[in-house]
N, C-alpha and C positions, 0 to 999 in steps of 0.2 A: 705893356701888356703882357709880355712875356712874362714878366717877375707874376703876374696874376694867375697865368696858365694853372701853376701848381695847385694853386688855391683852389682853381673850379674843378679838374680835374680828380682831385682827389674824394670832395665829396661826392662825385660822380661812381667811381670806383665802390664808394663804399656803401651806395645803395643798390648799386647794381649787386654786389656780394650779398646783402641781406636779402637780397631780392629772390637771389639762386639758391640759398639756404632755404629759405621759407619754402620754396617751390619742392628743394628734397627731403625736407621735413613733411609735405604733405604728401608728399608719393610713398614716404616710409608709412604713414598713418592709413592709407590706403590698402597698401598693402599687406599691414596686420590685421587690418578688419575683414578684408578678405581671407585670409588663411581662420582668423575665426569661425567664419560664416562655414569655411569649406570643413573645417572639424567640426562643425557640429551634426551637418548633415552626416557626417562620417560616425555621430553616435546614434543616429537613430536607424542605422540599419541593423535589422535583425536576421538571421539567419531564417531560411524558408520551412527550414525543419522542426526547428525550435519547440512549436506545440506540441507537437506528437512525440518529440522526445523523452529518452529516460530521463530520472534525475539526474544519473553519473554523468549524461550528454549535456543537460540543461549546464550542471557546475561547471564541466570545462569550457564550454561556451560564455559562460559568465567572467570566468578567468581570464579568459584570452581576451574579452574587452575591455577589463580594467586593464592587463596588462598593455595595450594600445590607448586608453585613458590617461595614465599615468604622465608619458614622456609628453603629451600633446599638452597638458595643463603644465607642466614643470616649461613648457618651451613658451609657454603663452605667460608666466608669471616673468622670465625674463626680458618680454617685448615691450616696447614702448607703448602702452594702450591707453585708448582713449576711456574717459568715464564709464560708457555704454557696455565697452568693450570688458570692463573691469565687473560690472556687473554681471555679465554673463557669464564670467571666469567663477566669478561665487556661485550660479547656479549650479555650474561644471561641477564644480568641486563638492555641493551638497550632493548631488544623483551620485556621486563615486562614490559620497561613504555610504549612501542608503543600500546602492549597488553593493559594495562589500559587506553588510549587514546581508544583505538577502543570500548570499553566498555563503556566509560563513553558518545563516539556519539552514539551507539545507545541504552542504555540509554536516552537520549534526544529525539531521532528520532521519530517522531508521524507517528503511521501507516496508510498508506493511506487505507481510507475507502471504500468498493466496492459500485459502483453506483447504486442507487434504479433503480428498472424495472420501466417503462411507466407505467401509468395507463389509460383504456380506458373507458369515458363516454358514454355511450348511451344516443341520444336524442330522438330517434323513428325511426321507417320505415313504406314505404310508405307512400301516399298522391300526390294530385292534383287532376285534373291538376289546374296551375295557369297563370294567363296570363297576371298580372298586369302589365304596364310599369313604376308605379313609385313601391319603395320598399314596400311590405307587409308582416305584422307579421302573420304569421301563429301560429295557435294555437293547431295544432297537435305536434310542434316540441317546447317543453318548459321547460327551467329545472332552478331549483334552485343550484348557485357554493358559494361556502364560500370557501378564500384561506386558511382558517386555515386549512382546512380540508386534503390541499396540503402543507405542511413546507415545504420549501426548494426547491421549484418547480422552475424549470428555464423558462418553457415557455408552451407553448399549441399551437397543430393544430385544424383546422377543418378537417375532413375529411367528404366527403358525394358523395354519387352516385345518379346521375340524369341524366335526358337527356332532349332535347326538341322533341315536336310532329312533328315538321317540320324543315327543315333547314333555318331559316329565324332568321336574328337575333341576339343577343347575350341573354342565361339566365346565371341570378347572384345570388347568393345567401351567406347571413353573418350570422356572432351571434352576435344579438342584444341585449345589455343593458335597460330592460325593465325600471327598478330603476332610473337609473340616466338616462336614454332616449340618449344617446350614443352608436354609433358601433365599433366592435372592427375590429381592422386590419384583417381580416379573409375572406375576399372576395373572392370566387370562379366562376369561367366562365366558358361557355361550348356552344358550337355551334354544340354540336354532338347529332345525332338522337337517336342514342343508349349509353345505360345505361355507364358510366365510373365515375372510381373514382378518384375527384379529391382532392387535400390535398394543404392547407395555407401555408401561411408564418409562421412561430412563432408569436405569440403574447402572451401580458399577459393582466390581469383582476384586475379592481380594487380590494383594500382589503375590506372585509367585506362580508355579504350575498348577494347576487343579483339574481333577477329574468332574464333569459335569453330568447329569443327566436331568431328562425330561421326566417330573412324575405329573402322575393323571389322578383324577378322584370325580365322580358322579355323586351327587347329593341327597340323589332317590338311589342309584346304583344302577342306573340307566346306560348302557351301553353308548361309549362312545367311538369315533376313528378319527385319526387323523391323518391327514392329508398331505403335508408337509410343513417342516418348521424350520428358520433359520435364526440367527443372531445379525443385527445390525450395529457396527462399529461405528460411533461416529464421533468426530475429530472438531 
């Protein structure tokens, strides 16, 4: 009986060892699964301020997220995972690649600059009467303009409030380049005997400092008056 005892104890010890080893293995797999779930829950966290953040703030937030994801993915790769966990890890890696692409696109994006407000340049107020049938350069409305003072401007328009003394013919106004002896494409016309605001089509002026005057004329020689005039610079 004593001689048979070793043959009985050895199988029992082997079975016990195998059972304990399987218990430890299952415990390790369960711990790994919980770790994956915890990591995934952490991935979906988004800062509350991100939707209203600027581009720079979003890029910084995404970079911080990537820095957190990389060590998590690396640690998962070294763990003894089950098939379902490996599939989840593959999804995380794909999301990480997509996230890197989005960060790269944000870093290369050029912010759109806000448009600059229009600038108004007063030319003067009051004046007249004028009844010239040909273009006459007024001394009351004279100004020096330099395009260097308005970098990036897209165009200018002439705005003037004027009227005729009586409804006979057409009264016209335009901005004239005295320095280069050339008219701008800014002619305004009226047949009204009441003051009314007229706005020209957009035009540009030559580069450099130039002197400009308002020119007036009346097709029938009827007197006209100017109440005010100004130039609007658009950007």
